N, C-alpha and C positions, 0 to 999 in steps of 0.2 A: 707806454713804454717806461723804462726805468732809466734815470740818470745816475750813473755810478758815482758814489761818494767815497770819501777816504776811510769810512768805516766798513765798506764792503770788502770782503775777502776775495782775492782774485787768483785764479788758476791760469797758468800759461800752458796751452797744449802745443807742443812743438818747441819747448823752451831751449833745447840744446842746439838747435840750428843757428846759423850765423845771424839772421834777422831776429829770431826769437831771443838770442842771447843779448844782442845789442839793445833791443827795445825793452827787455826786461830790466836791464840795468838803468835805463833812462826812466822807466816807470818807477822803480824803486827810489831812485834819487829824488823824483818829483814829489813822492808822498804816497803813491799807490800802495795799498797793503797787498802785495803779492806774497802768497803763502806756499806756493809750490808749483811744480811743472809736471808735464807728462811726456815720457818717451818710453815705450815698452822695452826697447833695447838697453836702456840705461836705468832701469828701475832700481831703486835702492841706493843710487849714487847721489851726490850732492852737486848742484850747478847754480851759479849766481848765489851761493850761500843758502840755497833752498833745496828741500827734499824733492827728488824726482820719483814719480809714481808710475806704475804700469798702466794705469787707467784713471779716468776721472772718477769712476766708482770707487776705486781705491783711495783716491785723494779725499773723497767726501767722507770716508770712514776715519780719516785722521782727525786729531783734535781741532774742533771748530769748523771743519769742512771748508767750503767755499760758497760764495754767492754768484760770482760771475767767472766766466771763462773766456779767454782770448785765444783765437785759433790761428797760429802760424803753421798752417798745414797745407800741403800740396793739393791741388784741385781734387784729384781722385780719392783723397783721403779725408776730405772734409765731412762727407755723409757719416762715416763711421765715427769720427771723432766727435761730431756734433751730437749724434744720438747717444754717445757715451756720456757726454756732459748733461744732456737733457734728462736722460734716464737716471742719472745720478742725483738730480734734483737741482741742477743749476737754475737760477732765476733769470739770468742774463747771459747772452752769448754775443760776442763780438767777432763776426767772421770776416777776416781781412782779405781772404783769398779771392782772386778773380779767376774766370774761366771754369767755375764749378759747373758740371753738367746740370742743365735745367731740371731734368727729372730728379737729380739728387736734391736740388734746392727745394723743390715742391714736397718731397718726402720730409725733409728737415722741418720745413714750415708747418706741415701737418702734425709732426710729432711735437714741435714747440707749442702749438695751440692746444694740443691735447693735454700737455703737462704744465700749461700756464707759464711758459718761459718766454722771455722777450728776446728778440733777435735784432741786431743791426748788421747790415750786410746781406749777402756777400759783397765783395769788392768795395769795402769801406776803409777809410783811413783811421776810423776809430772816433773816440769822443774825449773831450776835455772838460772837467769841471775845474775852472781856473782857480789856482791857488790851493787846490786840494789833491787832485789826482788825474791821471788820464789813462785810457786803454787804447792800444793800437800804436800807430806810428805818426801822430801829429806832433809837431815840435812845441809842445806845451811849455818847455823850459826856456825858449827863445823870447826874451823880454821885448824884442822889437816886434813880435807877432802876437803874443799873448800877455795881457796884464789884467789883473782883477778889475772888474767893472760891472756894469749892469746890462750889457747888450748880449742877448743870446743869438747864436748863429747856427744856421742849418745849411748843409750843402751836400749835394750828390757827389761833387768832386772834392778830393782832398787838396789838390793844388789850388783851385779857385777858392776854396774855403780858406786856405792859408792866406792867399792874397787879400781876401776880404777882411780877415782878422788883422792883417798887417796894416790895411788902410784905416781900419777902425782905431787901432792903437796909435797910428801916426797922427790922427786927428784929435788925439787927447782923450779918447774914451777907452773903455776896456770891455772885457767880455765876462759874463757870468758863466756861461757854458757854450761848448761847441758840440754839435751832434753831426757826424758824418753818416749819412744814411746809406750811401753806396750807389754805384752807378749801373747795376745790372738790371735786366727787365723785371726780375722777380726779387724782392728784397723784403726783409722782415719788418722794417720800420719805414713807414711812408713820410712824406713831407708833413702831412696833416698830423700824424702820430707825434712827430718831433715838435711840431708848432704847439700842440696841445700840452706837451710836456713842459716846454719852455714858458708857455703862458702861465702854467701853475708853479713854476720853479721860483723859489724865493730869491729876491734880489735881482730879478730880471724886469727892467723897465721898458724894454723894446726888443723886438726880434728882427733879424735880417735873414732873409731866404736867398740862397744861391741856387737857382733852378736851372734846368736845361730843357732843351727841346725834346719832344717825345713823350708819349704817355699822357696821363691826365692828373698826376699827383699835384701839380701846382694849382690847377683849376679847383680841385677838391680842397686843397689848403686854403685857397682864397674864400671858399664858402665859410670855413671856420674863422678866418681872419676878420670877416665882416661883422662877426659878433664880438670880437675882442675889444677891450678898453685900451690895451697897450697898443702903441703904434707899430706897424709892421712895415718893412722895407723889403724890396725884391729886386734881384737882378737875374735875368734869364739869359743863359749863354746859348750860342748856337744860331743866332738869328740869320747868319749868312748861309746856313746849310741848305742844300737843294733837297726837295721832297724825295723821300724813299731812299735816301743815302744815310748810312750809319756814320755818325760823327763822334769819335772818341769813345764814350761809354756805350756798352751794348744796349742800354735803354734809351739812348739818344737817337731816335729815328722817327722821322715824320712821315705819316701816311696819309695822303690826301690833305684835307684841311684841319685834321686834328693833330694835336701835339705841337703846333707851331709856336714860335715866340709871340706872334701877334695874338693868338687865342689865349695864351697864358697871361700876357701883359693886359689884355682887355679884362680878363677875370679878376686880376689883381686891382686894376684901376676901379672897376665897378665895386670892389669890396672896400675901397678907401685905402688900399695899400700904396705907399709911395714907391713908384717904379723907377729903377735907376738904369741909365743908358750904359754906364760902365761901372765896375767896382770902385773906381777912383772917386766917384761922386758921393760915396757914402758919408764921408766926413761932412760935407756941406749939408746933406740931407738930415743927418743927425742933429746938427746944430741948429738947423731951422725948426725942427719938430720938438727938440728936447731942451734946448737952452733958453 
């Protein structure tokens, strides 16, 4: 996967909506190089001091085009908007929307793979390259939550990811980057993908994973973590969830003995990952391993 940097040119699909407007302004203020937006009904106008295009394909024809697109698009419009960006040549898509039909997600992922485009989401809070830029709706600008440092953070959940980052900052550390992978059953960037990206990301000395019950992403990430030189820490949410019951995210469902918190924690421990009982323990764990 790609980590968005401040030299990347970012397009906002759905820029004129309430959320699109608010978060575009926050991204601009933080340093994200937003170059335009898309709304077919308002093409040719200006919004947030940016040109509004009829399509991503049209935006790509403008001076400089764009590298990444952020989708503030309703569920049933995501497929068309994502394909528009992918076919235009976007290298990175951040799909914030939840409740996107699974068939649509599968189609988008196949198209992205065919065009060598990287996707985070659906149902992601976005990502933050601390001190540079962010895409989505993580509060990168809140200094109690994010400050420049050397800890990479991965999370399925935006709220739990925010809490973990706040605890890291409160303990006197800071983050290099945050990657929200999304909470749906089918997503474009897995925990392992994000872990590999942060392992290779400059200025990252350790990585914190905020996982959840359900699926096998954490177990697969543990296999990669076992080969890393950088220390890895992990917290798995949902330990009290009964088997077969969906908890929170659509991907957080335990079937039989697979996808449980115990299976994930056992995999992490076997890989040498420091397992946390709660997010509040991250400060002490970082000080023990890094200081």
